[in-house]
Short mmCIF file of the C-alpha atoms (twelve columns), coordinates in Angstrom:
data_MODEL
# 
_entry.id   MODEL 
# 
loop_
_atom_site.group_PDB 
_atom_site.id 
_atom_site.type_symbol 
_atom_site.label_atom_id 
_atom_site.label_alt_id 
_atom_site.label_comp_id 
_atom_site.label_asym_id 
_atom_site.label_seq_id 
_atom_site.Cartn_x 
_atom_site.Cartn_y 
_atom_site.Cartn_z 
_atom_site.pdbx_PDB_model_num 
ATOM 1  C CA . GLY A 1  19.159  -6.543  -8.633  1 
ATOM 2  C CA . ASN A 2  16.112  -8.606  -9.992  1 
ATOM 3  C CA . LEU A 3  14.501  -6.220  -12.169 1 
ATOM 4  C CA . SER A 4  14.803  -6.155  -16.110 1 
ATOM 5  C CA . HIS A 5  16.753  -3.535  -17.815 1 
ATOM 6  C CA . GLY A 6  13.375  -2.726  -19.555 1 
ATOM 7  C CA . CYS A 7  11.617  -1.991  -16.504 1 
ATOM 8  C CA . LEU A 8  10.389  1.707   -15.839 1 
ATOM 9  C CA . ALA A 9  9.717   3.206   -12.836 1 
ATOM 10 C CA . SER A 10 6.355   4.109   -14.232 1 
ATOM 11 C CA . ASP A 11 5.755   0.031   -14.401 1 
ATOM 12 C CA . VAL A 12 6.508   -0.362  -10.887 1 
ATOM 13 C CA . GLU A 13 4.460   2.458   -9.800  1 
ATOM 14 C CA . GLY A 14 1.596   1.163   -11.451 1 
ATOM 15 C CA . LEU A 15 1.486   -2.150  -9.260  1 
ATOM 16 C CA . PHE A 16 0.614   0.336   -6.598  1 
ATOM 17 C CA . LEU A 17 -1.762  2.475   -8.485  1 
ATOM 18 C CA . HIS A 18 -3.406  -0.472  -10.070 1 
ATOM 19 C CA . PRO A 19 -2.884  -2.999  -7.743  1 
ATOM 20 C CA . VAL A 20 -3.266  -6.548  -8.642  1 
ATOM 21 C CA . ALA A 21 -5.548  -8.896  -6.677  1 
ATOM 22 C CA . THR A 22 -3.809  -11.009 -3.866  1 
ATOM 23 C CA . GLY A 23 -4.808  -13.918 -2.114  1 
ATOM 24 C CA . MET A 24 -7.278  -16.654 -2.925  1 
ATOM 25 C CA . GLY A 25 -8.679  -17.011 -6.573  1 
ATOM 26 C CA . GLY A 26 -6.865  -13.674 -7.883  1 
ATOM 27 C CA . GLY A 27 -6.184  -14.554 -11.636 1 
ATOM 28 C CA . MET A 28 -7.289  -18.116 -11.461 1 
ATOM 29 C CA . GLY A 29 -10.060 -17.902 -13.979 1 
ATOM 30 C CA . GLY A 30 -13.141 -16.660 -13.632 1 
ATOM 31 C CA . ASP A 31 -17.106 -16.781 -14.023 1 
ATOM 32 C CA . ALA A 32 -20.054 -14.868 -15.318 1 
ATOM 33 C CA . ASN A 33 -19.936 -12.461 -12.439 1 
ATOM 34 C CA . ASP A 34 -15.935 -12.447 -12.398 1 
ATOM 35 C CA . PRO A 35 -14.763 -12.701 -15.991 1 
ATOM 36 C CA . ASP A 36 -11.222 -12.088 -15.346 1 
ATOM 37 C CA . GLY A 37 -10.895 -13.959 -12.137 1 
ATOM 38 C CA . MET A 38 -9.464  -11.057 -10.471 1 
ATOM 39 C CA . GLY A 39 -12.113 -10.787 -8.056  1 
ATOM 40 C CA . ASP A 40 -12.618 -7.291  -6.084  1 
ATOM 41 C CA . ARG A 41 -9.011  -5.187  -6.961  1 
ATOM 42 C CA . PRO A 42 -7.527  -3.459  -4.071  1 
ATOM 43 C CA . ALA A 43 -7.875  0.508   -3.692  1 
ATOM 44 C CA . PRO A 44 -4.622  2.260   -5.128  1 
ATOM 45 C CA . PHE A 45 -1.911  2.901   -2.924  1 
ATOM 46 C CA . ALA A 46 -0.584  6.671   -2.731  1 
ATOM 47 C CA . VAL A 47 3.065   6.539   -4.123  1 
ATOM 48 C CA . ASP A 48 5.280   9.584   -3.423  1 
ATOM 49 C CA . ARG A 49 8.298   8.421   -5.499  1 
ATOM 50 C CA . VAL A 50 9.883   5.659   -7.059  1 
ATOM 51 C CA . ASP A 51 13.779  5.373   -7.433  1 
ATOM 52 C CA . MET A 52 15.313  3.020   -9.588  1 
ATOM 53 C CA . LYS A 53 19.041  2.040   -8.912  1 
ATOM 54 C CA . ARG A 54 21.080  -0.662  -11.094 1 
ATOM 55 C CA . GLY A 55 18.303  -3.592  -10.928 1 
ATOM 56 C CA . TYR A 56 16.802  -2.357  -7.717  1 
ATOM 57 C CA . CYS A 57 13.801  -0.393  -7.083  1 
ATOM 58 C CA . PHE A 58 12.903  1.758   -3.988  1 
ATOM 59 C CA . VAL A 59 8.968   2.523   -3.802  1 
ATOM 60 C CA . PHE A 60 8.259   5.525   -1.471  1 
ATOM 61 C CA . LEU A 61 4.516   5.339   -0.502  1 
ATOM 62 C CA . LYS A 62 2.948   8.460   1.248   1 
ATOM 63 C CA . ASP A 63 2.204   8.509   4.883   1 
ATOM 64 C CA . ALA A 64 -1.034  6.025   5.868   1 
ATOM 65 C CA . ASP A 65 -3.747  8.302   7.272   1 
ATOM 66 C CA . THR A 66 -5.180  5.294   9.569   1 
ATOM 67 C CA . LEU A 67 -3.595  2.244   10.831  1 
ATOM 68 C CA . ALA A 68 -5.899  0.056   9.004   1 
ATOM 69 C CA . GLU A 69 -4.502  1.763   5.859   1 
ATOM 70 C CA . LYS A 70 -0.905  0.831   7.295   1 
ATOM 71 C CA . ASP A 71 -1.767  -2.487  7.790   1 
ATOM 72 C CA . ARG A 72 -3.379  -2.602  4.170   1 
ATOM 73 C CA . VAL A 73 -0.126  -1.622  2.639   1 
ATOM 74 C CA . GLU A 74 2.194   -3.822  4.523   1 
ATOM 75 C CA . GLN A 75 0.169   -6.775  3.613   1 
ATOM 76 C CA . TYR A 76 0.139   -5.929  0.109   1 
ATOM 77 C CA . VAL A 77 3.686   -5.374  -0.055  1 
ATOM 78 C CA . ALA A 78 4.159   -8.824  2.028   1 
ATOM 79 C CA . ASP A 79 1.791   -10.380 -0.689  1 
ATOM 80 C CA . ILE A 80 3.674   -9.042  -4.004  1 
ATOM 81 C CA . GLY A 81 7.198   -9.961  -2.671  1 
ATOM 82 C CA . GLY A 82 8.980   -12.351 -4.505  1 
ATOM 83 C CA . MET A 83 6.215   -12.043 -7.342  1 
ATOM 84 C CA . TYR A 84 7.318   -12.803 -10.821 1 
ATOM 85 C CA . VAL A 85 5.505   -9.956  -12.684 1 
ATOM 86 C CA . VAL A 86 5.805   -9.390  -16.724 1 
ATOM 87 C CA . PHE A 87 5.207   -5.753  -17.934 1 
# 
């Protein structure tokens, strides 16, 4: 149970519908071509539903159409695992 009591399912869903940039340079300050320093944001992930239970959250994604999309989803989930996110 690491979720704040104020966290909503829509907040968590937003992490997948409006993914954060992960990896090098994301959020580390920008320049004239990339003012917020977030680089190219990933394409959204198709969310089926979000279930919240006493401080835990389960995100069910729609099936990936390709192996590349499956790999992209798995990498994103690994990248955001353990992140401290403020809404």
